[in-house]
N, C-alpha and C positions, 0 to 999 in steps of 0.2 A: 817726244814729250807730250805733244798735243794729243796723240793717240792714247797715251797712258791716262791723261786727264779725262778724256772722253769716256774711256772704259771705266775709270773710277767713278765718274759722275753717273754713268748708267747703272753701275752696281749700287751706288747710294740711293738713287731714285727707286730702283727695284726693291731694295730693302725697306724704304719708306712705304712704298705701295703695299708690300707684304705686311709690314707692321700695322698700318692703319686698316688694311683689309682684314687682317686677323682679328683686331679688336672690333671692327664693324660686324664681322660674322658672329663673334661671340655675343654682341648686343642683340643681333637679330634672333639668334637662338634663344637667348635668355628671355626675350619678350614674347616667345611662343608659349610661355608658361601658363598653366591653368591655375586659377584661384577659385575658392568656393563661391557659389552664387550668393551666399549669405554674408559675404565679406562686408564689414562696416568701416573698418579702418585698415589702411595699407601703408606699411613702411617699406621703403626701398633703400638698400645699401648698394651703391654703384661701385662694386669692387674694382672694376677695371680703371675707372677714373681715379680712384684712390691710388691704385698701383702707379698709374702714370704720373700723377702729381707728386707723389713721394719719391719716385725714381728721378724725376727732374730735379727735385730738391737735393737728392744725394749727389747728383752730377754737378750742380751749381755750387753747393756748399759742402764738399766732402769733409772739411775740417770740423763741421758741426756734429758729425756722427763719429766721434772719436772712439778709440778702443779697438780691440782686435775683432770685434763682431761687426762686420760691414754689411750684413745681410739685410735685404729689404723685408717688408712685412710679408710679402708673398712667400719668400723662402722660410721665414720664421714660422708661419702657419704650417708650411709643408713639413717642417721639422717635427711637428707634433705627430705626424704620420697618422692622421685621423682616418685615412682610407676614403675620405669624401672628395667629391669633385667640387671645386670652388667655381661657381658660375660667374658670369660677367655681372649679374645682378642677383642679389638675394632679397626675396620678398617675404615679409612677415606680416601676418594679418590677425585681426580680431574679428569675431563672428557674431552675428545677431543671435540673441538668446543666451550668450555667454557673457561673463563679466568683462568689463572694459579692460581689465588688466590680465586677461588670459590671452596668450599669444600662440600662434601656430605657424609652422613653416614646413617645407618639404625639400629635401636635397637628394642628389644622386650619390650612390656609393660606387667608387672606382675599384676599391680593393676590399672585399668583404672580410677577409682574414684580418687585415690591418684595422678595419673598423671595429671588429669584435674585440681586438686587443685594446684599442683606444677606449671603447665604451666600458669595459670591465676594469681597466687599470686606472685610467685618467678620470673618468666620470664617476667611478665608484657607485654604479647603479645597482639596484636590487631587482632580480628577475621576479616578475609577478605571474606572467603566463608566457607561453611560447612566443618569442620575438617581441614581447612587451616588457619594458623595464621602467622603473621609476626611482627617483631619489628617495632617501630615507624619510624626508618630510612630505613626499608626494607632490611637491611643487613642480618638479621637472619630470616629464614623461616622454617615452621614446618607443616607437613602433617601427619595425624594419623587416625587410626581406633581403634577397641577395643583391638587389639593384638600387633600392631607394630606402630612405628613412624619413619618417614624419615625426615632428617634435612639437611639444607643447610646454609652455611655462605659465604657471598661474600662482598667484599669491592667495587665492581663495580655496585651493585644494579641490577644484571642481572635478567631476567625472569627465574625462576627455577621451577615453579609449574608443568609443563609438565614432567620435569626430575624426580621430586619427586614422581609423580604418577607412572612412570615406575619403579622406585626403590621400591616403596611401593608394587606394584603388581608383582615384580620380573620378569619384562619383559626385554628381551635383556640382560640377565645375564649369567654368567659362574661361575662354581665352582672355587674357588681360586686355588685349587691344579691342576686344568686343564688349568690354565692361565699362562701367562708369569711371573706372580708373585709367582709361586710355591715356589721358594726359600725362600722368606720372610715369608711365612706361617710357615716354620719349624724352624725359628730362635727363640732362647730363650732370646734374648736381650730385655731390658725393652722398648726401643723405636726403631723403625726401619723405614726406608724410602727408597723407590725404584721408579726410573723412567727409561727411556731408557738409561740414561747416568750416573746414580748415584745409589749406594747402601750404605746407611749410617746406623750406629748403635750407640745408646747411652745407657749407663748403670749407675745407681746411687748406689754407695756403701757408706759405712761409710767414710765420709770425702773426697769423691772423685767422680768426674764425668769423665767417659771415653767416648771418642767419636772417631769413626773411619769411614772412607769413602773411597770407591773406585769409582773414577769418571773419565770421559773423560776429558783430559787436552787440552784446547784450547788456553792456554796463554803462557806457558813456554816450551822451549826445554831443558830438564834437561841435565846437563853435563854427558857424558858417564861414567866418573869416578869422582864423585863429590869431591871437596876439599873446605876447608874453613879456614879462619884465626882463630887462637885459641883466643877466646874471654874470658874475665874475668868471671869466674863462679859466682862471687859475684856481678855481674852487676845488676842494678835495672831493666834494660830492654836490651835485645840483640836480634839480628836477622842477618841471613845471607842467601843469595840466590846465587846458582851457576847454571846458566842456561841462555839461550838466550831468549829474547822476540820474540814470533812468528811474522813473517812479517805482517800477516793479521791484527793482533792486532795493530801494529804500524800504518798501513794505516787508520784503523777505528778511531784511537785516534789522528790523525794528526791535530794539531791546531797551531795557531800562538799566542805565549805568551811571554812576556819579563821576566817571572819568571824563575829562575834557576830550580825550583822544579815542573814546569809544565810538563804535560805528553810529550809534544813535545820536551822539552829540555832533559828530562830524556831518552826518547827513542833515541834521536839523538846521545847522547854521551855514554850511557851505552853499554858495550860489553857483558860480560857473568858472572860478579860477582859483588856483592854489600853486604856490611854488615853495621850494625848500632849498636852502643853501648852507653848506658847511664850508667856510672859507679858510679857517686857520685854527691854531690852538691859542687859547687865551688863559689868563690866570683869574680864577675866582677865589674869593676869600670865604671859607666856610667857618661857621661857628660850631665848635665841638663842645658839648656839655659834659663835664666830668664832675667828680666829687672828691673832696679832701677833708681832712679833719683839722679843725682850728685848735687854738690853745686850750680850749675847754673840752677837747676831745669830742666835739660835735661835728657831725658830717654836714658839710656845706657845699652848695653848688659852685662850680668854677667853670667859667666860659673861656675857651682857648680859641684864638683865631689861627686858621691854618690855610696856607695857599694851596690851591689845587689846579692842575692843568686840565682844561676841558675844551671841547670843541666850541668854536664860535658858530652857532647855529641860528638861523632865522627862518621862520615859517610865515608866509604871507597868505591870507585868505581873503577872497571877496566875500564878505559876510556882514550881517547886521551887527556892527560892533557894539551897539548899546545892548542888544539882546544877549550877546556873549558875555559882556560885562555883568549884566544883571544875573545871568546864570551862575557865573563864578561867585558873585557875592552871595547868592542864595545858598551856595554850598559852604560859605565861609572860607573860600579858597583864594580870595583876592585881597591884597593889601592896597587900598585905593591910593594911599599916600606915595607908595613906591612903585606900584604896578606889579609887585612880586606875587607870583602864584605859589600857593602853599606846597611845601615839599611832600605833603601827604598825597597830593594829586600827581605831582611830577617829582619823584624822589631822587632821580639821578643828579640833576643839575638845578641851579637857581635859574628859573625862567621868568621873564617879565612880559607883561601884557600891555599892548598899546593899541587903541582903536580910534579910528577917525574916518568919516566920510565913506562908510561902507567897506572899510578895509580893516583887517585884524592882523596885527603883528605879534608873534610869539618869538622871543629871542633870549639867548643866554647873555646878551649884552644889554645892560640897562641904558635906556635913553637912545636906543638904535632908531634911526629914521631912514626907512628905505626910499629909494627913488621909484615912484610908481609909474613912470613913463613906460610904455609898452611898444614893442616892435612886432611887425607882421611876420607870419610864418606859414608855410604849407602844412606844418605839423601841429597837431593839437596836444601832443604829449612828447616830452623829452626827458631823458635821464642820462646822467654821466657820472662815473666814479673814476678817480685817479688812484690806482692801487698803491703806487709808490708813496703818495702823500698819506693815504689811509693807514698804511703799515707804520709809517713814521709817527703818525699822530695817535696811534692806539698801542696798547701794551698787551694785546691778546695774542698769546703764542700761536693759537690755531690759525688766526688770520695771517700772520707772517709766514707760517709753514705752508699753508695751502694756496695763498694768494700772491706769494712772493714771485711767482713765475709771470704774473700778468702785469700789464702796463696800464691799460685803460679799457673800460666798457662804456659803450654809447648805444642808447636805444631811442628810436624815434617811431612815432605812429601818426598816420594821416588817414583821413576819410577818403574812401575810393568809391563811394556809392551809398545808397540807403542801407543802413544797418550793416555796413561792411567797412573794415579798416585794413590797412597794410602796415605791418610792424616790421621794422628793419633794425638790426643790431650788428655791432662790430666789436669783437673782443680782440684787443691787441696784446701781444706778449712782449716782454722786455727783449727777448732774443728774436729779432726780426728775420733771421736767416734759416732757422730750423723749422721744419713743418709743424704746424700747430697740433695736429693729431698726435704725433710722436711726443711732443712736449706735454700734451694733456695726459697721455697715458703714463708718462714718467712722473708727473706731478701727483697723480692719484693712485698709482699702482699699489702703494702700501695702505691706501685708505679703503680699498674695495676688497671684500671677502669673496674669493672665487676658488672653485675647485680646479680651475684650469691654470696652468702656468704657461703663459704664452711666450715667455722668455723675450719680452720686448725691451729689455734693458738696453738703452742707448745713452751714453754719457753726453749730455748736451750742456754746454756752459750757459750760465744765465745771461751773459753778454760777451761781446768780443773782447 
C-alpha cells in the first residue's frame, strides 16, 4: 500500500511539474514577441492565466456551468477552427502617428487551410489585394501569409496596409523585454494596459472583477490629509471627493450656462470637498396643472396634487453658500421662503437649497440637516453603488436587464506621488461562485453586435 501511495504521489508531482513547466514555457515563448518601435499603448491578454482561473472555477463549482455544454473557453475557441495558434499572451498595440483607437496585432497560423475557411466564411471579409482583406466598412483589415497574420481595427478608416506589411515582416520592431513595456510582459494579471501615463490591470475571479490603475492625474489636487463626511453604509449610491480642481481644467471648461450643475457653475463655487448620497425612496407631492370647463363653458385652471416616488438624494459642497444663494436668486431660481429651486433649473425632482458656514446642501428632502463631521481616510475619492437597491428603486427596464447580474461596485482613489494617483475598483456579482468573465459575456452577449459567434453560452443561475 505504501509503495502504491509513493508511486501515486510521484506521478502527481511529475504531472504538476509538467503542468506548471508547460505554462511557464509558453509564457517565456510569448514574451519573446516583437512589437513595433513606435508602440505608444500596449494591451496584454494573459490567455493562460484566464484558462487556469476559469478551469479552477469549473472544478470548484461545476453546478454553476449547467447544461450539456461543459467545455471551457479554450475548447470553445478551438471549436471555431480559426486555424490560428493561441499564444500564452496576446499583445495588441497602438502606434505613434496613428489614431488612438487604431489597434494592431500579429498572430501565428497553425493551419492555413482552416484559417482561409474561417476568414472567408466567419469573418465575411472582402479581398482587396493578394493576401490583404478588409471588412465592408474598412474598419477591420487583415494581411497574411502561410505562417502569420497581421490585423488592424480602426474606427477612423485609416490606411493601415503599409503598417501591416511592416508588422508582418517584423520590420522596425523590438523585443518586448527590451522595450519600455518590459514591466507589463512580466505581469500575471488577466488583462493589462500600459502607455506613457497609465498602467492598468484587470482580473476575473469567481463573482468578482478587480481593476487597478496607476495614472498621471491632470484633474484633481488631492487633499494632503483626506477627510470625508460619514455616509450611510446602506445607501443605494454614495460618493465623496476631497480635493481641488486643477486650475488648467477650470480654464478649459469655462463656459457660460444658467444651469446650477453646469461645469462653469460647479467650478466657480466648489472649493475642495463634495459628497453625494442616495439613501432610499421617498414620496414627493407634485402639483399638476390641468384645465377644465366651468358651468359657463369657460376653460379654467385646475391644480391636482399627485404623490410621486423619488430618490432621497443629498449633495453637499464646501462652497461659498452666500455666493450660491445670490447666484440662484439672480436667475430667479430660488424661493427664499421655502428654499425650493425652480423646476426650470432642475426639472426631474423638487430640490431644496440650504447654505450655512461655507457649506451648501442640495436635497430632495425639505429641511434636511446633514452631519458635517468628517473622518480621516487614505483615499481622496470614493464611489459605491448597490445595484440591487438601484434596480428596486428605479423603473428603467434597461437598468434591470443589464445590471441585474451585479451586486455592488466600489471605486477608490488615493494619491501616490506628485501628479500621480492609484485607482482601485471592485465589481461584485450576485452569483459569487461562477467566474466573472463568463457571467459578463452572458450578460452582454445579446447587447454586442459581432460577426463572430463564439458560442460561449453557459447557463449560470443568478444565485444559488
